TORMIVO-555431 format. One record per residue: x, y, z of N, C-alpha, C in turn. Coordinates in steps of 0.1 Angstrom, whole numbers, plus 5000, padded with zeros to 4 digits. Example, Ala and Ser with C-alpha at 12.3 -4.5 7.8 and 13.67 -1.06 7.14 Angstrom:
# TORMIVO-555431
513249435078512349555078513249675078/512849785071513749895071512950005079/
END
This chain:
# TORMIVO-555431
846645146778845245166781844645026783/843345036788842644906790841144926787/840544806785839044806782838344746794/837244806798836544756810835044776807/834244706815832744736814832444886817/831544936809831245076811830845106825/831445206831831345226846829945246850/829145336843827745356848826945226849/827145136840826345006840826744926852/828044916855828544836866828344896879/828245036879828045106892826545116896/825745116886824345146889823545026894/824144916894823344796900823044816914/822044766919821544776933821844646940/822944626947823244506954822344496966/822244376971821544356984822344416995/821644467005822344537016823344457023/823144327024824044237031825344227024/825244197010826444187002827244317001/826444426999827044556998827844587011/827144567022827844597035829044517037/829044387033830244307035831344357026/831144397014832144447005832744577011/831844667016832344787021833244767033/832744687042833544657054834944597051/834944497041836144437038837144537030/836544617021837344707014837944817023/837144867032837644967041838644917050/838544787054839544727063840844717055/840844677043842044667035842644807033/841844907031842345047030843045087043/842445057054843045097067844345027069/844344887065845544807066846744867058/846344917046847344967037847945097042/847045187047847445317052848445297064/848145197073848945167084850345107081/850345037070851644957067852345017055/851945127050852545177038854045227042/855045187034856445217037856645367036/857545417045857745557045858445607032/859245527026859845567014858945587002/857745527003856745536992856145666992/856145737002855445877003856445976997/856345986984857246076977856546166967/857246256960856646336950856046256939/856746146935856246056925854845996929/854745946941853545886945852445996945/852846116950851846226950851346256935/852346246926851946276912850946166907/851146046911850245936907848845966913/848746006926847446036932846746156925/847546256922846946376915846446326901/847246246894846746196881845546116882/845446026893844245946895843046026898/843146136905842046216909841546306898/842446376891842046486882842146456867/843046356864843246336849842546206845/842846096851842345966847840845956844/839946016853838546006850838146076838/838946176833838546246821839146196809/839946086810840546026798839845896793/838745866799838045736795837445756782/837545656773836945656760835845546758/834645596755833545496753833745436739/833645296738833745226726832345236718/832445256705831145266697830245146699/828945176701827945066702828344956711/828844996723829344896732829044946746/828944856756828844886770830244896777/831344916769832644916774833345046771/834345086779835145196776836545176780/837445256775838845246778839245346788/839945306799840345396810841745366814/842245436823843645426828843745376842/842545326848842545286862843445176865/843345056858844144946861845644976858/845945056848847345096845847945176857/847145266863847645336875847945246886/846945156889847145066900848344976898/848544916886849644826883850944896884/850945026879852245096880852645126894/851545156903851845176917852445056923/851944936919852544806924853944796921/854344826908855644806904856644906910/856145026913857145126917857145146932/855945146939855945176953855445066962/854944956956854544846964853044826965/852644716971851244676971850444766980/851044816991850244907000849745026993/850745096986850345216979849345186968/849445066961848445026951847045026956/846944966969845544956975845045096977/845845186982845345326984845045396971/845845376961845645436948844345386942/844145256943842845196938841645256944/841645276957840545336964840345476959/841445556959841345696955840845716941/841445636932841045646917839645616915/839145506921837745466920836845576925/837145626937836345726943836245846934/837345896928837346016920836545986907/836745866902836045826889834545826892/834045776904832645776907832145916908/832846006915832446146916832246206902/833246186893833146236880831946186872/831746056873830546006866829246046872/829146066885827946116892827646256887/828546336884828346476880828046486865/828546386857828446406843827546296836/827346186842826646076836825446026844/825046096854823846066862824045936870/825245906874825445786883824745806896/823945706901823245716913823045576919/822645576932822445446938822845456953/822345366961822645366975824045326977/824845416984826245386988827045356975/826745406963827445366951828845396951/829245516956830645566956831445476966/830945466978831645386988831745246984/830645186978830745046974831745016964/831845106953832845086943834245106947/834445216956835745246961836245126970/835445076978835844966987836144836978/835344816968835544706959836944716952/837344846948838644866942839744826951/839644876964840744846974840744696977/839544636978839544486981840244406970/839944436957840544366946842044396946/842444516948843944546949844544466960/843844436971844444356981844644216976/843744156969843844026963845144026954/845244126946846444136937847744146945/847644216956848844226965849244096970/848244016974848543886980849143796969/848543806957849143726946850543766943/850843896943852143946940853143896951/852643896964853543846975853943696972/852943616969853243476966854243466954/854043546944854943546932856343576937/856443676945857843716950858443606957/857743536966858243426973858743316964/858143296953858543186943859943226937/860243356937861543396932862543426944/862243366955863143376966863043506974/861943566974861643686982861643816974/862343826963862243946955862343906940/861843996932861843976917862544086911/863544056902864344156895863444206884/862844316885861944376875862744426863/864044446865864844496854864844396842/864744266846864644166836863244166830/863244186816861944196809861144076811/861743956812861043826813860243826827/861043866837860443876851859243976851/859544086845858444196845857244146838/857344076827856144026820855443926829/856143836836855543736844854743806856/855443906862854743966873853544046868/853644116857852444186852851344096848/851743976843850643876839849943826852/850743796862850043756875849143866880/849643986880848844096885847544106877/847644106863846444126855845444016857/845943886857845043776858844343776872/845143806882844543806896843543916897/843844036891842844146891841644116884/841744046872840544006864839743906872/840343806877839543696884838843756896/839543836904838943886916837743976913/837944066903836944166899835744086893/835943996884834943926877834143836886/834843766895834043676905833243756914/833743866920832943946929831744006922/831944056910830744116903829744006899/830343886894829443776890828643726901/829243716913828443666925827343766928/827643896927826643996930825443986919/825843966906824843956896823943826899/824543726904823743606907822743626918/823243706928822243736939821143826934/821443916925820444016921819443946911/819943846903819043786894818343656900/818543636913817843536920818043396914/819243346915819443206911820043176897/820343286889820943256876822243186878/822743116867823943036867825143136868/826043106878827243186880828143176868/828243066862829143046851828643126839/827343126837826743196825826943346827/826743386839826843536842828343576840/829243496845830643526843831143526829/830643426821831043416807830443526799/829143566802828443666794828843806797/829043836810829243976813830644016817/831443916821832743946827833943896819/833743796811834943736804835543846794/834743926788835244016778836044126784/835844146797836644256804838044216807/838444096804839844056807840844146799/840444196787841344276779841644406787/840844446796841044566803842344546812/842344436820843444416828844744386821/844644306809845844276801846444406795/845544486790845944616784846544706794/845944716806846444796817847744746821/847944616822849244566827850344596816/849944586804850944616793851344756793/850344846795850644996795851545026808/851244966819851944986831853444946829/853644826823854944776820855744876811/855144916801855845016791856245136799/855245196807855645316814856745296824/856745176830857745136840859145136833/859145066822860445056814860945186810/860045276805860445406800861045486811/860345486823860745576834862145526839/862345396840863445336847864645316837/864445296825865545256816865745336803/864845426801864945506789865445646792/866145706782866545846784865445946782/865646066786864546166785864046176771/864846166760864446186747863446076743/863845956747862945836743861645856750/861645896763860445916770859546016764/860146126760859446236753858746186741/859546116733859046056720857845966723/858045876733856945786736855745856741/855945956749854746026754854046096743/854846156733854146216722853446116714/854045996711853345896703852045856710/852145836723850945796731849845906730/850246026731849346136731848646146718/849446136707848846146693847946026691/848345906696847445796694846145816702/846245866714845045886722844145986716/844646096711843846196705843246146692/844046076684843546026671842445926673/842645836683841745736686840445796691/840545896700839345966705838546026694/839246096685838546156674837846046665/838545936663838045836655836745776661/836845756674835645706681834445806680/834745936681833646026679833046026665/833946006655833446006641832645876640/833145766645832345636644830945656651/830945716663829645726670828745816662/829345926656828446016647827945946635/828745856629828245786618827145686622/827345626633826345526638825045606640/825145726646823945806649823245846636/824045876625823445916613822645796606/823345676607822745556602821445526609/821445536623820245506631819145606627/819545736625818545836622817945806608/818745766599818245726586817245606586/817645506595816845396596815445426603/815545526613814245566619813445636609/814045726600813245796591812545706581/813345596577812845496567811645426574/811845386586810745316593809545396595/809745526597808645616599807845636586/808645646575808045656561807245536558/807745416561807045296559805745286567/805945336580804745326589803645416584/804045536579803045636573802345576561/803145506552802545446540801545336544/801945256554801045156559799845216565/800045326572798845386579797945446568/798545506557797645556547796945446540/797545336537796845226531795745176540/796045166553794945116562793845216563/794145346562793045446563792245436550/792845426538792045416526791145286527/791645176532790845056533789745076543/789945146554788945166564787845256558/788345366550787345456544786445386534/787045286527786345216517785245126524/785645066535784744986542783645066548/783945186553782945266559781945316548/782545356537781645396526780645286522/781145166522780245056518779145036528/779445066541778445046552777645176555/777845286548777145406551775645396550/775145326540773645326539773045246550/773645136554773045056565773245126579/774345196580774645276592773645396593/773345456582772445566582771045526587/770645406582769345356586769345326601/770445256605770545226619770545346628/771245456624771245576632769945636633/769145636622767845696622766945626633/767045486633766345416643766845446657/768145456659768645486672768245626676/768145716667767745856670766345856675/765445776669764145766673764045716687/764845606690764845546703765345646714/766445716710767045816719766045926722/765345966712764346076714763246026724/762745906722761745856732762445836746/763645786746764345776760764545916766/764946016758765146146764763946206769/762846176763761546226768761246166782/761446026782761245966795762246016806/763546036802764446086812764146226816/763646306807763246446811762146446821/761146356818760046346827760446296841/761446196841761946146853762746256861/763646326853764446436860763546546865/762446566859761546676864760846646877/760846516880760146466892760946396902/762346386899763146306909764446386911/765046366923766246416927767446346920/768346416914769346346906770346276915/770646326927771646256936771046136942/769846136948769346026956768345946948/767945986936766845926928765545926935/765345996947764046006953763246106946/761946116950761046216945761546356949/761446456940761846586944760646666950/760946796952759846876959758646886950/758746896937757646906928756746776929/757346666927756546536928755946516942/756746556952756246536966754946626967/755046756962753946846963752746796956/752946736944751846676936751146566944/751946476950751346366957750546416969/751246516976750546566988749346646985/749346716974748046786970746946686967/747146576961746146476959745646416972/746546396981746146336994745346437002/745646567002744846667009743446667003/743346666990741946656984741246536988/741846416987741246286991740746297006/741646357014741246357029740046447031/739946557024738746637026737446567021/737646487011736446407006736146297016/737146227020736946107029737946117040/737546157052738546167064739246037067/738745927062739445797066740745787058/740945867048742245867040743245957047/743545927060744446017067745945977064/746746077067748146057064748946147074/750246127075751146217083752346257074/752846377076753946427069755146437079/756246387075757546397083758446487076/759046587083760046667078761346637085/762346597077763646547083764746637079/765646667088766846747086768046687092/769046667084770346607089771046707097/771246677110771846767119773346787116/773846917116775246947114775846887101/775046877091775546827078776646907072/776547037075777647127070778947087075/779047037087780346997092780946877084/780046787079780546677071781146737058/780446827052780946887039782246957042/782347037053783547117055784747027059/784546917066785646837071786046727062/785046667055785346547047785146577032/784546687029784446727014783046697009/782646766999781346756993781046616987/782146556982781946416976781446316987/782046316999781646237010780246277014/779946417014778646467018777546407009/777846406996776846356986776546206989/777646126992777445986995776645967008/776846057017776146037030774646067027/774346167019772946187015772346067008/773046006999772545886992772345767001/773245747011773045647020771845667029/771645797033770545827042769245797034/769245837021768045817013767645667012/768645587010768445437009767945387022/768445437034767945387047766445427049/766145547044764745597046763845497038/764145467025763345387017763145247023/764245187028764245057034763245047046/763145157053762345157066760845177063/760445207051759045237048758345137039/757045147038756245067029756245127015/755845047006755845096992754845196990/753845206998752745306996753145437001/754245447009754745567015755545637004/755745767006756545846997757645917004/758945906998760045977004760646066993/760946186998761446296988762646366995/763546416986764546506990764046646985/763846736995763246866991764246976991/765446946994766447046993767647017002/768947046998770047027006770146907014/770046917028770046807037768646777043/767646827036766246807041765446707032/764746627040763946517033762546527039/761546477032760146467036759646337033/758746287042758146157041756646167043/755846097034754346087036754145947041/753545927053753145797058751645787056/751145677051749745657048749245537056/747945537059747245427065747645387079/748245477087748645437100747545457111/746645547108745445557117745645647129/746845677133747045777144748345837144/748545947151749746017152750745937160/750245867170751145787179751845677170/751245617161751845527152752945597143/752545717139753545787131754845817139/754645857152755745877161756545747162/755945637163756645507164757545487152/756945507140757745487128758845587127/758645717132759645817132760845777141/760445717153761545677162762345567156/761645477149762345367142763345417131/762845517124763645577114764845647120/764645717131765745787139766745687143/766345577149767245477155768045417143/767445397132768145327121769145427114/768745547112769545647105770745687113/770645687127771745727135772745617138/772645497132773645397133774845437126/776045427132777245467125777645377113/778245427103778745347092780045397087/780745317079782045347074781945397060/782645497056782645547042783945607039/784645547029785945587024786945597036/786845507045787845497056787445587068/786245657067785845747078784645687085/784645687098783545647106782545767107/781345747102780345857101779145827109/778645917117777445907124776546017120/775345987115774346087111773246107121/773046227125771946257134770846337127/769646317130768546387123767546447133/766846547128765746607135764446577127/763346537134762146497126761046577132/760246637123759046707127757846637120/756746607128755646537123754446627123/753746637111752546717110751446617106/750346597114749246507110748346587100/747646507092746746577083745646647091/745046747084744046827091743246897080/741946917083741046977072741447117070/742247187078742547327076743647347065/744247237061745347247051744647247037/745047347029744647357015745747327005/746947357009748047337000749147257007/750047196998751147117004752147207012/752247337008753147427015752747447029/751447447032750947467046751347357055/751147227051751447117060752947097061/753747127050755147117051755747227060/755147347060755547447069755347407083/754247347087754047307101754947187104/755247097095756146987098757547047100/757847147093759147217094759247287108/758147347112758147407126758347307137/757747187135757947087145759347037145/759947027133761346987132762247077139/762047207137762947307144762747307159/761547277163761347257178762147137183/762047027175762846907179764346937180/764847027170766247067170766547147182/765647237186765847327197765947247210/765047157212765047077224765946957224/766546917213767446807212766746677214/765446667211764746537214764746447202/765246487191765246397179763946417171/762746417177761546437169760546507178/759546567171758446647178757246647168/756046647175754846647167754246797167/753746837156753346977155752046997163/751947107169750747157175750547307172/749347357174749147497171749947587180/750247537192751047617201752447637196/752947527189754247537183754247647172/753147647165753047747154753047887160/752347907171752348037178753748077183/754447977189755748007194756748037182/756547967171757447987160757148127154/755948167153755548297147756048407157/755948377170756448477180757948487179/758648377177760048387175760448467163/759748437152760048507139759848657141/758748697149758448837151759548897160/759948827170760948877179762248897171/762648807163763848817155763748937146/762648957140762549077131762649207139/761949207151761949337159763349357165/763949247169765249257175766349317166/766149307153767049367143766949517144/765849567148765749717149765649767163/765949677173765849727187766849827191/768049817185769049927188768650057183/768250057170767850187164766650247171/765750167176764550217183764850247198/766050237203766450257217765650177226/765350047222764649957231765549877240/766849877237767749797245768349897256/768349847268768949917279769849827287/770749887295771649807303771249827318/771249717325771249717340772649677345/772949737356774249717362774149647376/774849537377774849467390776249487397/776249537409777549567416778349437418/779649447418780549337421781349387433/781249317445781749357457782849277462/783849337469784949267475784349207488/784449067489783948997500784749017513/785949067511786849087523786749217530/786549327522786449457529785149537525/784349477516783049537513783149647503/784349667497784549777487783849747474/783349847467782749827453783849817443/783849707436784949677426784449727412/783249707409782749747396781349687394/780949667381779649627377779649527366/778649447366778449357354777249417346/777549447333776549497324775549387319/774249407322773249307318772249367309/772049317298771149377288769649347291/768849437288767349427289766749477277/765549417273764849467261763449507264/763149627263761849687265761149697251/760349597248759749597235758649697235/758449767224757549877223756049827224/755849707221754449647221754249547232/755249457235755149357245755749387258/756349497259757049537272758349467274/758649427287759949367290759949227285/760949197276761149057270762248997279/762048877285763048817293764248777284/765448797290766648747283766648607278/765948517286765848377282765148357268/764348467264763648457251764448517240/765048637242765648707231767148677229/767848637240769248607238769448477229/768748367231768948257221768648297207/767548387205767248427192768448507186/769048597194770148667189771348577186/771548477194772648387191772448317178/771248257176770948177164770948267151/770448387152770348477140771648557137/772648547146773848627144773748767149/772548807154772348947159773148977172/773648867178774448887191775648967189/776248967177777449047175777249197175/776249247167776049387168775449437182/774749347188774249377202775449387211/776349297210777549297219778349427217/778549467204779249587201778549707208/777249707207776549817214776749817229/776749697235776949687249778349737253/779349697245780749737248780849887247/780249957237780450097236779550167247/778350127249777450187259778050177273/778450047277779050027290780350107293/781150117282782450187284782150337286/781250387278780950537280780350567294/779550467298778950487312779950477322/780950387321781950367331782850487332/783150547321784050667322783450777329/782050797328781350897336781350867351/781150737354781150707368782550717375/783550677367784950697372785250837376/784650927369784951067372784151127384/783251047390782451097401783351127414/784351037416785151057428786450987426/787451027433788850967431788850817433/788050777444788150627447787250547437/786650607427785850537417786650527404/787850577404788650577391789050437387/789150347396789550207393788350117391/787150167391785950087389786050007375/785549887375785549807362784149777358/783949747345782749697340782949567333/782149467336782249337329781149327319/781649277307780749257296780849117291/779649047289779648907285779848907270/780748807266781048787252780548647248/779748647237779148517233780248427226/779948297225780948207218781048247204/779948287197780048317183780948447181/780848537190781648657188783148627191/783348537201784748497204785348427192/784648357184785148287172785348387160/785048507162785148607151786348697154/787248717144788448797146788048947147/786748987143786349127145786249167159/786249067168786049107183787149197187/788449177182789549267186789249407182/788849427170788549557165787349627172/786349537176785149597183785549647197/786449567204786949607217787749737216/788649737206789549857205788649977202/787649967193786850077190786050137202/785550047211784950087223785850157232/787150117233788150177241788450317236/788550327223788850457216787750557218/786450507218785350597219785250657233/785450567243785250597257786450657264/787650627259788950677264789150617278/788550507282788850447295790150367294/790650347306791850257308791450117304/792150047294791749917290791649817302/792449837312792449737323791149747331/790249857329789049867337787849807329/788149747317787149677310787449527311/786449447315786649307317785649227308/786149137300785349057291785148917298/783848877299783548757305783148657294/783848537294783648437284783248307291/782048247287781648127294782648017292/782547927301783547807301783247727288/781947697285781647617273782147687260/782047817259782447887247783947877246/784647897258786147887257786647757253/785947647257786447517254785947457241/785147537234784547487221785647477211/786647567210787747557201788947607209/789547527217790647567226791747647220/792247587209793447657202793147797197/791947807191791547947187791348037199/790747987209790448067221791748117227/792748027228794048067234794648187226/794648177213795148277204794348407206/793048397206792148517207792348587220/792348507231792548567244793848637246/794948577241796248647241796248777234/795548777223795548907215794749007223/793648967230792849057238793749107250/794549027255795449067266796449167262/796849157249797749257244797049397243/795749397240794949517240795049587254/795049497265795149547278793849527287/792849467281791649437289791849317298/790949307308790949197317790049087312/790248967316789448847311788948767322/787748717321787148637332786448517325/786648397331785948277326784648267334/783548267327782248277333781548137335/780648127344779848007346780747887348/781847907355782847797356782247677364/782447557359781947437365780747377357/780147457348778947407341779347337328/780547367323780947307311782047207313/782747167303783847067304785147147301/785947157311787247227309788347127310/789147137299790347057299791447137306/792047077317793047157325794247177317/794547087306795647107298795547237290/794247287287794047407280793847527290/793147497301792747597311793947677316/795047607319796247677324796947757314/796547737301797147827290796347947288/795147957292794248067290794548177299/794748297294795248407303794148487310/793248407318792148467325792748537337/792048647341792448717353791548677365/790248647362789348607372788548487368/788048417377787248297375785948317382/784848307375783448327381782848197383/782448167396781848047399780348047396/779847947389778447947385777547947397/776348017396775448027407774947897412/774947797404774347667408775147607420/776547627420777347577430777147657443/776847787442776647867454775247837460/774247817451772947787455772847657462/773647557459773547417464774047407478/774747517483775447507496774347527507/774347437517773347447528773747547538/772747567547772947677558774147647567/774447507568775547477577776847447569/776847487557778047467549778147337542/777047257542777147127535777147147520/777647047513777747057498778647167494/779647197502780547307498781847257492/782047127490783247077486783647127472/782747137463783047187450783447327450/782847407458783247547460784647557465/785047477475786347477480787347437469/787047337461787947287450788147397440/787047467436787147567425787947687430/787747727442788547837447789947807449/790247687453791647637454792347637441/791547577431792147577417792447717412/791547807414791747947409792948007416/793147987429794248037436795547987430/795547857427796747787422797047837408/796047877400796247937387796448087387/796648147399796848287401795648367395/794448327398793248397393792548447406/791848567404790848607414789548537412/788748517422787548437422786348527424/785348517416784048587417782948487419/782148497429780948407431779748487428/778848437419777648497416776448427422/775348497423774148427429774148417444/774848507451774848507465773448557470/772748477477771348517481771148497496/772048427504771848407518773048447526/772848477538773948507547774948397549/774348267549775248157551776148137539/775648167527776448157515777548257515/777148377519778148487520779248457530/778848407542779848377552780748267548/780248157541781048047537782048097526/781648177517782548227506783648317512/783348397523784348477529785348387536/784848277542785748187550786648117540/786148077528786948007518787948097511/787848227513788748317507788348367493/787048357490786548407477786848557477/787348607466787648747465786448837463/785648817453784548907450783248827449/782148897450780848837449779748937443/778648877438777548947434776348867435/775248927438773948857440772948947447/771748887448770648967454770849007468/771648927476771948967489772749097490/773549117480774449237480773749347472/773349327460772649427452772049367440/770849407436770249357424770649447412/770549387400770849477388769849587388/770349707384769549827384769849907371/768849987367769150077355770250177358/770650247348771750347349771450447360/770250507360769950617369770050567384/769450457387769450407400770850367405/771550307396772950267399773750397402/773550497395774350627397773950687411/772650677414772250717427772950647438/773050517437773850437447775250487448/775850517437777250567438777350697446/776350777445776350907453776150877468/775250777470774850747484775950667491/776750587484777850507490777250417501/776450327498775850237508776850137513/776550067523777349957528776949837520/777849787512777549677503777449547509/778149527520777949397528776949427539/775749367538774649397547774949357561/774549437571774649397585773649297589/772449307583771349207585770949147572/771749047567771548997553770148937552/769548877562768248817561767248917557/767349037562766349137559766549187544/767749207541768049247527767649147517/767749017521767448907511765948907507/765048957516763648947513763249017500/764049117496763749197484763849117471/764549007471764848937458763548857454/762548847462761448757459760648827447/760648957447759849027436760549037423/761848997422762549007410762148897400/761848927387761548827377762648717376/762148597374763148487374764148497363/763848567352764748577341765848677344/765648757354766748847358767948777364/767748647368768848577373769848527363/769448537350770348487340771648557340/772748487340774148547341774548597328/773948557317774448597304773648717299/774348827297773748957292772648997301/
END
């Protein structure tokens, strides 16, 4: 047996990549050399037995020495024995195999790990065995080419040379690595401290190999059996002794730990008693100090409470209550003396919800704090800034003298607050809407002037101008909008919504293809409300979804009745406009399927029109939603094409059946066909994408002729037919008129009497 450094400690070091790679290359080269030059006679059952022993037995026979980083193993004995019996080439192979098996065993049982640790140690073993082989070759030459190992003296000399060479090669390679790893430590000190003691491993291994060699070659079976029994008993006894010693050491260490813990507890108890005594001695003075501190804290809490009641905790600005108190005093002063004029600004951070949703509420709070600081820096000390809720702020400007000056200050605030800034690695740009309400004698409460400033702010948001000044006209419009929104919520129940149908005609043969359903609102009090007024209200309030559901069901029921009028009407289609908000809602699939189930129409005769801007707002979601609609079986059309921004990388993925050209491109075409380039491009693009083309807004004969020449499939417009109610449309179906007029100039004169809002393509 032999003693060597404990394998996990020697294997777990992390060598530099260069040194490691060099050892691996050299060791594998030696292994390949040995495999290529191994004598044929060496490949015997005995050699196979050595390999099996090295793989399955030797790794499990290592003995760890008590309180030491060393253990006893049979690795060197196996290698030396292979040298003596089968030659150096087999010893190199055995060294690689034994080390590889030992590493696998330790990795599974002792947590051995590291980059290339198995390959590195196995290559190191074969490289050291090669050095030993070279030394053995030189020793043989000194004896004239061969050494008579039967002579005990020669055997001892050879084993000594092998052991010393193995020790020097291993210790120098390991020491050199340790020196690289410790960055400049003395090679001699490393060798002496960490490697010198391992020499016993090679000497013991050599001695054991010699004994085994002698026994196998010169002893009779009885002697070998007795020797094996003695070695086995010695191994088992020593192993049990080592376990007993380790157990005793553990008991002693546990006793020492318990003793140390008891001493620590006694020291802790003494320290605690000393601290308690000191605390008891200081209790009187501490009690007096605490009483004084309590009085101070009470006074401070009163001040903090008063401050918290009047200030916003996040921005430290005035809150709504304090702002209202200041504003109330200013209203009173203005009524007494009109020279004490002031203006109120209502500010709202645009799309602040997107910041919270994308960057988190922590970033959102920081953005509000930064905005508050910018507002304060832009104003005089006599002005008042307040956060009145969420992302809304209000400012009182004093002593400006006119609304024009207030607008100038508001623009300066707008320009400053919209400057981008960096926050937590994010580039953030804040946009705001500002409403300005000048002081007026009609105001009696802060809520009234804040209401009017809020109305102006919403007008600025609607127009996208950044800021707006309140006027009484804005108040009237706002109240009208509120009234319309309230009435629109009940318009369906009151049967105030109706559908008009505009025919869609084939421009090649004049056949009726279908209709586009356009919504109209007949208000019980105000009469016909233009779509330009109530559609935006429906969009903003979310009413567009129930309205669209009603349109889908009503238009589908009407279509199925018209399809039954005649056999050639069975393929008529109806087009329904879908808003962007409805497209972003997964309920759209259920709404369409419900309309199909109610009407029992063929899904392919229902066409959903989605505007280009809505489709491109969230391309990935749109692609998914449109494919799901196609699975339902309906047709899809991209509406108002050319008015938004379409990414062709997404457009070709969208499963649209038809492409509708916006009326602005048709309207811009001259009588002689000038300005028709865009029309040609759009029609060509649609054809390449395998889509049918619909042109809307056809109003002149020249427009119709040009579209026919360019190969446009379908068209709609006043030249062909105006939108009509259900009864009039049904009458036309019975009359079967010629949809392509013979004298389009005469037909066109009718469109002059149509209200301008009827031209709206949406709903």
